[in-house]
N, C-alpha and C positions, 0 to 999 in steps of 0.2 A: 491469461491462464486458460488452458484447454480443458477438454472433458466437459461434463455436464454439471460441474460444481455450481451451486447457487452463488458462490463467491464471484463467478464471472459477471453476475448481475450487480454485485456490490461495488467492485472496483473494476469498472469497465476499461478494457484495454483495446486500443485500435491498432490497426496494422502500422508498422513503423516505416513511414515515408522518410526521406532524407530530412525534411523539415522536422518531423517528429523526433528523429534521432538527435538532431541538434538541440531540441528542447530538453530531451532526456539527459543529454550530457550536461547541460547547464544546471538542471535540477539536481542531478547526482553530485555535481561539483559543489553545490551549496551544502549538501548533506555531508560531504567529505570535510569541507571547511569547518562546519559546526561541530562535527564529531571530533576532529583533531583539536579544535580549540577547547572543547570540554574535557577531553581525556588524554590529550597528548598525541604525538605523531607516530607512536609505535603501536601497530595493530595487535601485537601479541599481548600488550597490556591494556588495550582499549577495544573491548568487544564490539562496541557500536561502530568504531572505525573499521574494524575487520569485516563486519557485515556490509558496510557501505562499499568497501573495496570489492567484495564479492559481487555486489549488485552492479558496480561499475563495469567489472569484467564481463558480467553476464550480458551486457548490452554492447560489448566490444568497444568500450571507451578506451582511447589510446592511453598507454602507460604514462606518457609524458603529462597528459592532462590530469591523471590521477595523482601523480607525484606533485605537480604544481599546486593542486587544490589542498593537498595535505600540508605542504609547506606554508601556504597562506594561513591555514588554520592554526598551525603550530607557531606562527609568528616569524618564520624564516623569510617570508616574502610579504610585501604589502598586499592587502586585499580588503574588500568591503566587510563591514561588521554586520553579519546577518543574525537575526534573532528568530527563534521558533515560536509560532503561535498556533492556536486552535481556533478556527471559526466554525460557527454552527448556524444552521438555518433550515428552511423548509423549501422543498421543491413542489412541483405540481402534484395534485392529489394528496397533499399533506405528507409527502415522503420526507423523512428526516435525512439531513445531509451534514456530514462532518468533513472539514478540510484541515489538512496539515499544511501550514504556511511557513515559508522561510523568506524573510524580507529584510531589506535595509532601510525601509521607509514604511512604517506601519500605517500612517495616515493615508498615503497614496494607495496602498494595497487594499485597505478597508473600503475606500471610496470606489475603487475599480471593481472589487468583488461584489459589493452591494449593488452596483449598477448591473452586473451580470445576472444576479439573482432576480432583480426587478424586471429586467428585459425579457427574461425567460420564465415568467409565471411562478416565481418563487420569492422568498424574502430572507435576507440575512437577519438572524435572530440574536438575542442577547446570550452572553456566556452562560452555559448550563441549561439552555432551553431544550436541547436534544441529547446532551452528553450522557444522560442517565440511560439512554436506550442502547448505548454502545459500551464495549469493554475492550481496553487495549490489551492485546495478547499476541503471542507468536502464532503464526499459521504456516504449517508445512504441509504441502499437498503431494501426494504420491499417486501416480496412475496405477489403477488396480492391476494392469497387465505387468507391472514391474514388481509385483509382490509374489514371491515364490513359496510363500508359506500360507497356512490357513489364516483367514482374517482375524480369528480370535487369538491365534498365536502372535500375529503381528501386533495386535492391540496390547497384549500383555507385555511384549518386548518393549514397545515405545513407552509404555507407562513406567516400566522399570528404568528407562533412560531418563525419566523425569517429566514426561508429558502429563498434562492435566486431564485431557479428554481426547477421544478418537471418534470421528464421525464418518460413517459410511454414506457416501453421496453418489450413487450411480457409478460412473466410470472412475471416480477418484476417491481416495480416502484422505480426510483432513485430520492432521495432528495438531492439537491445540496446546500451547504452553504458556506459562507465565512469561512476561517479557524478559525477566532476569535469567530465565532458564533456557531461552530460545536457542542461543548459540551452542550451549552444551548438548541439548537434545539433537539439534541439527548435525553437529559433528559426530555424535554417537551413532546416529542413523547412517551417516556417510561411511564411517569406519566399519559399520556392520554390512556394508555393501548395498544398502538401500538406495535406489535411484530416485532422487527428489526432483519433482517437476517444478515446484516453485516454493519460495520460503521468504517470509517477511514479517516485520512487526506491523500489526494492523489494528484498526478499530472495528471489532466484530459486532454486528448488530445482535442484540439479545432477543429480538423478535422481528419478524418480517411482515411487510405489507404487500399483499398480492396485487399486482397490476395486470388486470386481464383485458383492459381496453387498449387497443393498438394506438389510438391517437394520444391517450394519456402517456403511454409508454414512450412514444416518440418525443413528446415534450420533455419528459424526464431525462431521456438520454441526450437530448440536445443541450439541456442545462449541464449535465455531467461533462459532455464534450467541451463546452466553452470554458468551464471551470478548469478542466485538466489542461487546456491550452494556455492558461494564464501562467506567466513565467514564475510567479511567486507561490503558486499552488503546487505543493509537492505530491499530495495524495488526496483523492476524493473517495468518500465512503457514503453509502446510502443504505437504507433498510427496505428498499423496494425490490420485490421479487417478480421478475418479468419471465413468463413462460418461454421455453425455447422456441416454440412455434411463432411467437410474436417477435422475439429477438432476431430471428432469422429474416424478418421482413424489414427491420430497421436499417 
């Protein structure tokens, strides 16, 4: 996510190398399988699947890969049985970390993720240890340059679309929704001609911990990087806020 949104520090995104793209395709395929298994293979009647298809297309995932994953989830093709889990833990400096997991072997995944936390100055915690610090919600970001109305008018408009909150954060404006309202608000914004920079269902921290020490920030981002690289980790969230001037050095 670009701009100066604090969200860039919560869900760190690295440049997409070929290897990174391959991992992203694998992770999106898992989400497509799970969404199709839970709600059927028709995206018009399955909002979660519809969102996953949009995410897949946003990273240029081949249509054949998308179709194959949906068929696996809908039972038309054989495939692994993935389950969704939430892992919680602490990183360096006591930063809270939340992980979305999709795995076909929870014991293997728990062991590997616990090892990554321990190796990088953190620890995997018990269920509920940091969840209270986060709220699952829809997050839609819009670059301020793409808004052709007064910010107050924009806020009123998206609130009428069903958004819960609107946050002004330097170069971007963040639109917050309830998870169930996410797709409806996103589609209403698109139909209104609003250019969306990024949109997803996320775990949004309810308070942030400022990380002003470069060495601590480096340790935290190293943990986030290795967790994101794990095949079973779909998303990584943290409540650490690292200033732009430090992020630029990492």
